[in-house]
C-alpha positions in Angstrom: -12.3 9.5 -11.6 -13.0 6.5 -13.7 -10.0 7.3 -15.9 -7.7 7.4 -12.8 -9.2 4.2 -11.5 -8.6 2.4 -14.8 -5.1 3.8 -14.9 -4.4 2.6 -11.3 -5.5 -0.9 -12.2 -3.1 -0.8 -15.2 -0.2 0.2 -12.9 -1.0 -2.7 -10.6 -0.9 -5.1 -13.5 2.4 -3.7 -14.7 3.9 -3.9 -11.2 2.7 -7.4 -10.8 4.9 -8.4 -13.7 7.9 -7.2 -11.9 9.8 -9.0 -9.1 8.4 -7.9 -5.8 10.8 -6.6 -3.2 10.6 -8.2 0.3 8.0 -6.7 2.6 9.9 -7.8 5.7 11.5 -5.0 7.6 13.6 -5.3 10.8 12.0 -2.2 12.2 8.5 -3.6 11.6 7.7 -0.7 9.3 6.3 -0.7 5.8 8.3 -1.1 2.7 8.2 2.3 0.8 8.9 2.2 -3.0 8.6 5.2 -5.2 9.2 5.7 -8.9 9.0 8.9 -11.1 8.3 9.0 -14.8 11.6 9.1 -16.8 12.8 12.6 -17.4 9.9 14.2 -15.6 10.4 17.9 -14.5 8.0 18.5 -11.6 8.7 22.2 -11.6 6.0 22.7 -14.2 3.3 21.5 -11.8 1.7 23.9 -9.2 -1.9 22.9 -8.4 -2.9 19.4 -7.3 -6.3 17.9 -6.9 -6.8 15.2 -4.2 -10.2 13.6 -3.8 -11.7 13.6 -0.3 -12.3 9.8 -0.4 -10.0 6.8 -0.4 -10.5 3.9 -2.8 -10.6 0.7 -0.7 -9.9 -2.7 -2.3 -10.2 -6.1 -0.5 -12.6 -5.3 2.3 -15.7 -6.3 0.4 -16.9 -8.0 -2.7 -16.5 -4.7 -4.6 -14.1 -1.7 -4.3 -15.6 1.3 -2.7 -14.7 4.8 -1.7 -14.3 5.6 2.0 -14.6 8.9 3.8 -13.9 7.4 7.3 -11.8 9.1 9.9 -8.8 6.8 9.0 -9.2 7.5 5.3 -9.2 11.3 6.0 -6.1 10.9 8.1 -4.2 9.4 5.2 -5.5 11.9 2.7 -4.6 14.8 4.9 -1.1 13.4 5.5 -0.5 13.2 1.8 -2.0 16.7 1.2 0.2 18.2 3.9 3.3 16.7 2.3 2.3 18.1 -1.1 1.8 21.6 0.3 5.1 21.3 2.3 7.0 20.5 -0.9 5.6 23.6 -2.7 2.3 22.6 -4.4 -1.0 24.3 -3.9 -4.2 22.4 -3.3 -7.4 23.1 -5.3 -10.9 21.8 -5.1 -11.5 22.5 -8.8 -10.3 19.4 -10.6 -10.5 21.2 -14.0 -7.8 23.7 -13.1 -5.4 21.2 -11.4 -2.0 20.3 -12.9 -1.7 17.1 -11.0 -4.4 14.5 -10.0 -3.7 12.2 -7.1 -5.3 8.8 -6.6 -4.9 7.1 -3.2 -5.8 3.4 -2.9 -5.9 1.2 0.2 -5.5 -2.5 -0.4 -5.9 -5.3 2.1 -5.3 -8.9 1.3 -5.7 -11.9 3.6 -4.4 -15.4 2.9 -6.0 -18.3 4.6 -4.0 -21.5 5.2 -5.3 -24.9 6.3 -2.9 -27.6 7.3 -4.1 -31.2 8.0 -2.0 -33.2 10.4 -2.0 -37.0 9.9 1.0 -37.5 12.2 2.0 -36.2 15.6 3.8 -32.9 15.8 7.5 -33.1 15.2 8.3 -32.2 18.8 6.4 -35.2 20.3 9.3 -37.5 19.5 11.9 -35.0 20.7 14.0 -36.5 23.5 12.7 -35.6 26.9 9.2 -34.7 25.7 6.2 -36.4 27.4 5.7 -40.0 26.3 2.0 -40.8 25.7 2.3 -43.6 28.3 2.7 -40.7 30.8 -1.0 -40.3 30.6 -1.9 -44.0 30.8 -2.1 -46.8 28.3 -2.1 -44.7 25.1 -0.4 -45.5 21.8 0.2 -41.8 20.9 -1.5 -38.5 20.4 -1.7 -35.7 17.8 -3.8 -32.7 17.0 -7.1 -34.2 15.8 -8.0 -32.2 12.7 -6.9 -29.3 10.6 -5.1 -26.2 11.8 -6.2 -22.9 10.2 -4.4 -19.6 10.3 -4.5 -16.4 8.3 -1.8 -13.9 7.2 -2.8 -10.4 6.2 -1.0 -7.7 4.3 -2.1 -4.2 3.5 -0.8 -1.4 1.4 -1.4 2.2 0.3 -0.8 3.1 -3.3 -0.4 6.6 -4.5 -0.5 7.7 -8.2 0.1 11.2 -9.6 -1.2 11.8 -13.1 -0.4 14.7 -15.4 -3.6 16.7 -16.0 -1.9 19.3 -18.2 -1.5 16.9 -21.1 -4.3 16.2 -23.5 -4.0 12.5 -24.4 -7.2 12.5 -26.3 -10.4 10.5 -25.9 -10.0 6.9 -24.9 -6.3 7.3 -24.1 -4.8 6.9 -20.6 -3.5 9.7 -18.6 0.3 9.8 -17.9 1.4 8.6 -14.5 4.3 10.9 -13.4 4.9 9.4 -10.0 3.8 6.2 -8.2 4.4 5.0 -4.7 3.8 1.7 -2.9 3.7 1.6 0.9 2.9 -1.7 2.5 3.7 -5.0 4.2 2.4 -7.3 6.9 -0.6 -5.9 8.7 -0.2 -4.9 12.3 -2.2 -5.8 15.4 -4.7 -2.9 14.9 -5.9 -0.6 12.2 -4.9 2.4 14.3 -1.4 1.1 14.4 -1.4 0.5 10.6 -2.7 4.0 9.9 0.2 5.5 12.0 2.7 3.4 10.0 1.1 4.4 6.7 1.3 8.1 7.7 5.0 7.7 8.5 5.4 5.9 5.1 3.8 8.8 3.3 6.4 11.1 4.9 9.2 8.7 3.9 7.9 8.5 0.3 8.3 12.2 -0.1 11.6 12.3 1.7 13.1 9.8 -0.7 11.6 11.6 -3.7 13.6 14.8 -3.6 12.7 15.6 -7.2 9.1 16.3 -6.1 10.3 19.4 -4.2 9.3 22.5 -6.3 9.9 25.1 -3.6 13.2 26.1 -5.3 14.1 25.6 -9.0 16.5 22.7 -9.3 19.8 23.4 -11.1 21.8 20.9 -13.2 25.5 20.9 -12.4 
């Protein structure tokens, strides 16, 4: 598991060096981005191993593994898609062809704005004049305004367990997916969106389908 965790962190660093696509979506759904390894033939993979816990980053001082109801819902959704597309699940990591790492990341930005002058709309024509309230010079919000903006994402990484990279070498990532964007009003709502995003990630990755051998025209 540590190898997969280190690899996942490496993927995050690599992705961070690329230009990020916009997470804004007119349908208020998550952005879904998927990428296979170049020239990868998924027909050679049959068995996959998916841990029964979800790595969580950003909800505490240290990453941790969650086996909560919400975590299990996301894990099950991913497993169901793998099985639907022709793979077989195994609880024996040693015999698996593919290893899957799922990671949930939440990030909250906190902004503080100090106002030294009245809001812009106070001087707007027709807006209440401070004299309306009596002999006052003006008015404004007396202090800082603080607000937060949260995003969350689900990362999925498939690694090739059939290769033998050697001691101290990284496993090969054969497929990676990012599903995320602005957080919704509740975790229940976000889990529903993430389950739909998992479905979309497989739908747009037709090369993952191993139910029938693919032909080259």
